[in-house]
C-alpha positions, -999 to +999 in steps of 0.1 A: -001-003+002+010+040-010+018+062+016-013+080+007-035+052+011-027+053+054-028+087+048-066+089+039-068+060+070-047+087+094-077+118+079-102+090+085-097+087+122-087+125+130-126+130+114-140+111+147-128+141+171-142+164+148-164+192+171-149+170+205-109+184+197-106+220+195-086+241+204-065+212+194-062+203+158-081+166+143-054+141+142-050+106+133-019+084+135-016+050+116+015+024+127+022+004+100+047-030+101+061-049+068+030-031+056+007-045+082-014-020+106-003-026+140-020+002+154-044+032+150-058+063+171-067+093+171-073+131+198-101+117+215-105+153+229-092+181+247-065+176+274-068+138+262-040+115+246-031+126+219-027+108+185+007+092+180+003+080+221-032+063+215-016+047+180+012+040+201-007+022+236-035+000+208+004-023+190+009-054+208+042-060+208+060-029+211+095-041+194+077-042+161+079-004+170+111-002+158+108-019+124+072+002+115+067+035+107+043+059+120+020+082+093+004+110+106-016+135+091-001+166+112+035+181+124+039+155+160+041+180+184+069+188+209+066+210+238+046+202+265+010+211+269-020+198+288+001+158+273+043+152+268+057+157+238+044+135+208+074+140+192+094+122+226+078+090+227+080+079+190+122+085+202+118+069+232+102+039+209+125+039+193+098+042+157+127+046+128+108+062+102+078+090+099+051+099+079+039+138+081+007+150+067+011+184+069+035+210+097+015+224+120+017+261+121+007+265+161+037+288+165+052+267+196+049+235+167+051+251+130+085+223+123+100+217+154+082+177+162+099+182+125+134+191+132+132+170+161+128+135+155+155+144+125+180+153+145+170+119+163+178+105+139+140+095+127+136+099+090+112+120+082+083+122+050+066+156+047+041+170+031+022+131+024-018+142+012-005+177+022-041+196+007-065+167+027-045+173+049-054+205+058-088+206+040-097+184+075-081+210+106-090+241+085-107+258+111-066+254+129-046+262+105-070+292+093-072+305+136-039+306+136-022+315+105-053+344+093-057+348+137-091+349+133-121+320+135-135+299+105-167+314+097-190+294+081-226+319+065-259+299+066-291+303+060-325+290+044-342+300+016-372+292-007-374+277-036-375+312-055-351+333-035-368+347+000-358+339+034-384+352+050-418+367+050-429+404+050-428+413+087-440+450+084-466+445+118-471+416+122-453+405+153-427+384+156-425+348+145-413+320+138-418+294+107-398+263+090-384+267+058-374+233+054-378+199+061-372+181+102-338+159+082-325+197+077-333+207+106-312+176+122-279+186+104-282+218+110-276+205+148-251+181+143-228+211+119-236+236+154-219+210+175-194+205+155-178+248+156-174+260+183-198+289+185-229+298+162-239+338+162-269+356+148-279+393+145-303+414+169-336+413+146-334+375+146-329+374+183-361+388+184-378+378+160-380+337+163-360+335+198-344+305+185-325+289+211-292+281+190-289+241+206-285+213+194-317+194+205-315+177+182-284+158+179-268+147+206-234+164+204-223+195+229-235+227+225-217+257+208-209+290+229-243+317+218-237+352+209-256+380+192-237+413+176-257+436+199-278+474+182-262+493+214-270+482+245-303+472+234-306+437+243-329+409+257-326+402+295-341+359+291-324+347+263-286+335+277-264+350+240-230+363+252-234+401+234-198+415+204-202+448+186-226+450+152-201+457+136-184+426+117-146+429+121-145+437+156-172+408+167-140+384+147-114+404+167-141+396+200-139+357+190-102+356+186-093+376+214-116+340+232-102+315+217-132+308+195-111+291+163-149+288+139-185+299+151-214+299+128-231+325+113-271+324+113-282+352+104-306+376+093-300+388+060-288+422+071-252+402+096-249+382+067-247+400+041-222+428+064-199+397+066-201+386+024-203+425+019-166+429+033-154+394+027-148+382+060-164+347+055-152+309+041-180+290+032-216+297+027-240+266+035-275+280+021-307+253+025-334+260+007-370+247+007-394+233-011-421+256-013-427+292-029-437+330-019-437+349-039-430+383-018-409+382+012-375+392+025-350+381-005-319+361+010-281+373-003-271+364-030-231+346-036-214+349-056-196+320-059-203+290-076-213+261-055-190+241-056-208+215-038-246+210-043-266+177-024-299+168-028-319+155+003-356+145-008-378+175-024-348+199-005-314+204-020-279+223-001-257+248-015-218+235-007-202+276-012-160+279-004-147+305-011-108+303-018-083+339-008 
C-alpha cells in the first residue's frame, strides 16, 4: 500500500474528533509494520492523549515499533501542553520513520517537531496528502495563520429565493422553510463548531435556542451582534460588537476557532460584502412564497449541491 492510502486512513480516524478536540487540531495516526497496520489511534478530545500516543498504546508487541513507520496527518508536537510531546514518545520507542501530512502552524510547533525527530535520527517524510490534511484542519489553520475564527455562513431560503416573510406590521413569529431532516443536519453542524452567532433582529423575531437538541452533540457558545445597549435579558447569548470585523476580533480574543453565522439577512450580507467568510451553506426548501425578504446572493458558484428528499443543500467555498 502507498503512503497516500495510509495517510487517508489517518484522516478517517482524525475526523472522528470533529467538534471535540478544539482548540486542538484533529489528528489520526497509523503504525505500519511490513505493510500491515499494527496500531491506530486518534485524538479524542482536548486534554486527552494525542493520536500518536493512542496509536503506540494500541500496538500489542512494542518491539515491532523499532521496525515500523508511523503515519500522522499533522506534525507531532514538540512542546509540553496538557500532555507530553508526541515527538519524545516516538523517539523513546525507537520508531525509525514518520510520514507527516502537514506542518503544524501553531507557533509552539511550526516545524520544531520534525526538527526534533530528524535530530534524533528519525527519517521524516513530509507533505503526503498535504491539501487533504490542511482541509480537515481548516478551522485550526485559519485561527493560527489568519488570526481569526473559520467563518461559516448559513441560511435557509425558499425555492424562489426568499428567506423571511414580510414582517411589516406583524408580531414576531417563527416558521420553518426546510424539512425535518435538514433541521437535524443543522443541529449536527452546530455541534461541530465552537460558536454560533446571530443578529439582533433574528434574536428578537425568532428567539432561537441555537442548541443541538435534535442531535447528540455539544451546544456551541452562543453570541449575538448587539444593537447599542438594547438586549433581551432572558436569552443566554453573549453580546458582541455590531460591526463584523470587531465581532470576529472579539471571538478570536476568546479563542473561538470556528463560528457558524445563522443570520439574519443584514448580518449575513455584512460579512459577504466585506469578504469576511470562508464557506456558505444554503438550505433550499421546496416552497415558493412569491414575496418576502430576499435571501443574500453569493457570487461564487456552489462547489457541491446535495438533494435531501425535496430539499437541497448548496455548499459554497471562498478561496483567497
